[in-house]
Every structure is written in C-alpha cells, then in structure tokens.
C-alpha angles and dihedrals in degrees: 000000000000110000095191107069111162136131093269092060097053125082126192104222120218090250092054097258120131117241126203122211136178109051094182092114103050135127137183108217120218118235090259092050090051092048091047090049090053089050091048094054093041090051091047091051091049093044087234099163094170092060090045091051091047091050091051093047094048090043094057104256112155131176133182097256103015094234109178094199090060092045092050091051091050091051093047092046096045099044111015124021144346095199122140089264087067103031099035088232094299123134117252095263094048092046096050093042091052092050091047090052094047096048118354114212113235107177122026127175106228098199093112100034091111090051089051091048090051092049092051092048094049092046090050090051092050091045089052087059089051091252110116112200134205100207096206090060087065104029100035095075092041090050091050091051091050090051090052092049089051089054091247107105117190093253091062094060108104128151092282093051091049090052092047093053098035111135116238100267125234101201122205114199121214132185119189122194 
C-alpha cells in the first residue's frame, strides 16, 4: 500500500482516471501483519483495551513505566482518532510531549508504522475537508469480515492465537533524556 496519500500524489488523468505517484512510502504487509492490523482495528472499534495491551506486549512494545493509559492514547492517536476525547484538546506537539513525559516509550516494533502514517495522513485530509474521521468506525467492521473469511473470527483470538500470528518484530529502541 501507499502510505503517503495526499493531494500532491494524485493526478487526474485526461481520460478521467486517477493516477497515483510517489511510491517512496510503501510497504507490503506479511499475512501476519495483515491479520494483526485487522485485529488492531477490530479491537479499537470494540474498545477492547485488554486485547490491544496484549497485542502490544506480545509485539514487543516497552515503555519506561508500562502505563496502559498512555499506551491506549498512543494507539488511538496513531491508528484511529485525534479527537479531543483522545488528545484532551491539546495540539499534536503538546499531546505527544505530554505522553513522552508521562511514560517514555523505549522499544517499539515498527512493523505497522507505515499503516499508522497512512492513517494519520488520511485523517488529516478528511479533517481538512471539515470531516473528522474515527478510522475504527470504518475499518473495524471490514477487519472483522476479513478475519471471518480467513477462518479466524475475532472471538477466537486469545493470547495463544495472538502469539501464533505475531509478525516478526522489527524493534526500534529509543532513549529520551
């Protein structure tokens, strides 16, 4: 997929078709990454924080204090919404700085960074058109349907299933002063 969808990367072709350019921010997801992305959006749509925390723990996310409230806000902000219910009305810089102060992240799997980037870009585009979007409202039901078609409905995902389909993590280490 192309993780950099914005107006400058779309061309209207003479025959009316839409053309995409600039494939510098692209990624091909493995099957396990696709399944985990489906689980992520289904869990966000269901407000299933326990599954989200389990996914992060299994996936290799580590922070200094292990605060679940900070982790949940990071997940919601990165993949779903940056509404006031998530940010508390702060701007992006204030919000991220506050979370980093409260519980700095130290090890982060970067497998889904491009998906996160695409989510943020598309939400920015929608917000620019005065139409804020909560991604899980749209992708949650689609993700659940994909999981069913794969023979792995949401309800079957316990800790063992999450471990079995865990993508091979690519951990990025951070140390903040």
